C-alpha positions in Angstrom: 0.0 0.0 0.0 2.8 2.4 0.9 4.6 1.7 -2.4 1.4 2.4 -4.4 0.9 5.7 -2.6 4.4 6.8 -3.3 4.1 5.8 -7.0 0.8 7.8 -7.3 2.4 10.9 -5.6 5.5 10.6 -7.8 3.3 10.3 -11.0 1.2 13.3 -9.9 4.3 15.4 -9.3 5.9 14.5 -12.6 2.8 15.1 -14.6 2.4 18.5 -13.0 5.9 19.4 -14.1 5.0 18.7 -17.7 2.8 21.8 -18.0 3.8 24.8 -20.0 2.9 28.2 -18.7 2.1 30.7 -21.4 1.6 34.5 -21.3 1.3 37.1 -24.0 1.3 40.8 -24.3 0.6 43.0 -27.3 -0.2 46.5 -28.6 -3.9 46.8 -28.4 -3.9 49.5 -31.1 -2.5 47.2 -33.8 -4.6 45.4 -36.4 -2.9 42.0 -36.6 -4.7 41.1 -39.8 -2.2 43.3 -41.7 0.6 40.9 -40.9 0.9 38.3 -43.6 4.6 37.9 -44.1 7.6 37.4 -41.7 11.3 37.0 -41.6 13.6 36.1 -38.7 15.4 38.9 -37.0 19.0 37.6 -37.0 20.6 40.2 -34.6 18.0 39.2 -31.9 18.3 35.5 -32.5 22.1 35.6 -32.4 21.9 37.0 -28.9 19.8 34.0 -27.6 22.1 32.1 -25.2 21.4 28.6 -26.5 23.1 26.2 -28.8 22.8 26.7 -32.6 21.0 23.4 -32.8 18.4 24.5 -30.4 18.0 27.8 -32.3 17.4 25.8 -35.4 14.8 23.6 -33.7 13.0 26.7 -32.4 13.1 28.5 -35.7 11.8 25.4 -37.6 8.9 25.1 -35.0 8.1 28.8 -35.5 8.2 28.4 -39.3 5.8 25.6 -39.1 3.3 27.3 -36.7 3.3 30.6 -38.6 2.8 28.7 -41.9 -0.2 26.9 -40.3 -1.6 30.4 -39.6 -1.3 31.3 -43.3 1.8 33.5 -43.0 4.7 33.2 -45.4 8.4 33.9 -45.1 9.5 36.9 -47.1 12.4 39.1 -48.1 10.2 42.1 -47.5 8.3 41.1 -44.3 5.5 42.7 -42.4 6.9 41.5 -39.1 10.3 40.4 -37.8 10.4 37.4 -35.5 13.0 37.4 -32.7 13.6 35.0 -29.8 15.1 35.2 -26.4 15.6 32.5 -23.8 16.2 32.2 -20.1 16.9 29.1 -18.1 17.2 28.4 -14.4 18.0 25.4 -12.3 15.2 24.3 -10.1 15.8 22.0 -7.1 12.7 20.1 -5.9 12.9 18.6 -2.4 10.3 16.1 -1.1 10.0 14.4 2.2 8.7 11.0 2.6 7.2 10.8 6.1 6.8 7.0 6.1 9.3 5.1 8.2 10.5 4.6 11.7 12.4 7.0 13.9 11.9 9.9 16.2 9.0 12.2 15.0 7.9 15.7 15.9 6.5 14.7 19.2 8.1 12.8 22.0 4.8 10.9 22.5 4.9 8.8 19.3 7.3 6.7 17.3 7.5 7.1 13.5 7.4 9.7 10.8 11.2 10.4 10.3 11.1 9.1 6.7 13.5 10.2 4.0 14.2 13.3 2.1 14.9 13.2 -1.6 15.5 15.8 -4.2 16.0 16.2 -8.0 17.2 19.0 -10.1 15.4 20.1 -13.3 16.1 22.9 -15.8 13.2 25.3 -16.3 13.4 27.2 -19.5 11.5 30.2 -20.8 11.2 31.0 -24.5 10.2 34.5 -25.6 8.9 35.0 -29.1 8.8 38.7 -30.2 7.0 40.0 -33.3 8.3 43.4 -34.4 6.5 45.6 -36.9 9.1 45.7 -39.7 8.1 49.1 -41.0 7.9 50.9 -37.6 10.6 48.8 -36.0 8.3 48.4 -32.9 7.5 45.4 -30.8 3.8 44.6 -31.4 3.4 41.1 -29.8 5.3 39.0 -27.3 4.6 35.5 -26.2 6.5 33.5 -23.6 6.3 29.9 -22.6 7.9 28.4 -19.5 8.4 24.6 -19.0 10.7 22.0 -17.7 13.3 21.0 -20.3 14.4 17.5 -21.2 18.0 16.6 -21.9 17.0 13.6 -24.0 17.5 14.7 -27.6 14.3 13.1 -29.0 12.2 14.5 -26.1 14.0 17.9 -26.4 12.9 18.5 -29.9 9.3 17.4 -29.1 9.3 19.8 -26.1 10.5 22.7 -28.1 7.8 22.1 -30.7 5.2 21.9 -27.9 6.3 25.1 -26.3 6.4 27.0 -29.6 2.9 25.7 -30.5 1.5 26.7 -27.1 2.9 30.2 -27.4 1.8 30.8 -31.0 -1.7 29.4 -30.2 -2.2 32.9 -28.6 -1.3 34.7 -31.9 -3.0 36.7 -33.3 -4.8 38.0 -30.2 -8.5 37.3 -30.2 -10.7 40.4 -30.9 -12.6 39.5 -27.7 -9.3 39.9 -25.8 -9.2 43.6 -26.7 -12.7 44.1 -25.2 -11.7 42.3 -22.0 -8.6 44.5 -21.3 
C-alpha cells in the first residue's frame, strides 16, 4: 500500500511538471490582420544564449506554426520574428514521512522518513513579433516549462512550447474588449 501511494504521488508530481505556462502581451492598437509575411530577426536571434542546434529547432517550429496560420516567409516582411531564452536550475525537495524513527512529538514513534530531491532545468522562451516598417514590438509571447536533456524529447518539447505560445497569436478580438 505504501509503495502504491508513493508511486501515485510521484506520478502526480511528474505530470504537474509537464505543463507549459504561457503568457502574452501585445499592442492593443495594432490590427494584426495586416501581418501576412515574416522574416527572422537575425541580430536578436544571435543573442539568444542557447546552442545553434536548439535555435534551429525553435526556428523550424516557429516556421511551421506561422505557416499553419497562413503567414509566409518573405524578403520584405510585415513582421520580424525574434527569440530570447532564459533558463534556471530548479531544485525540488520532497520528504517521505513514512518510516520509523523519532518524530515531531516525544509521544509517538515514526514519521522520520527520508528526504529526496531532484534538479530540473526550467526554461522560458520569448517570441517577439516586431512591426518591420515601424521597428516596434507589437506582440510578445512566452512559454515556460521543464526542459528535457534527451534529444528526441527535447525537440518534441521545443515544438510543444512554440505551439502553445503561438496558439495565442493573433490575439482574439474578444481579448481587446476584456482589457
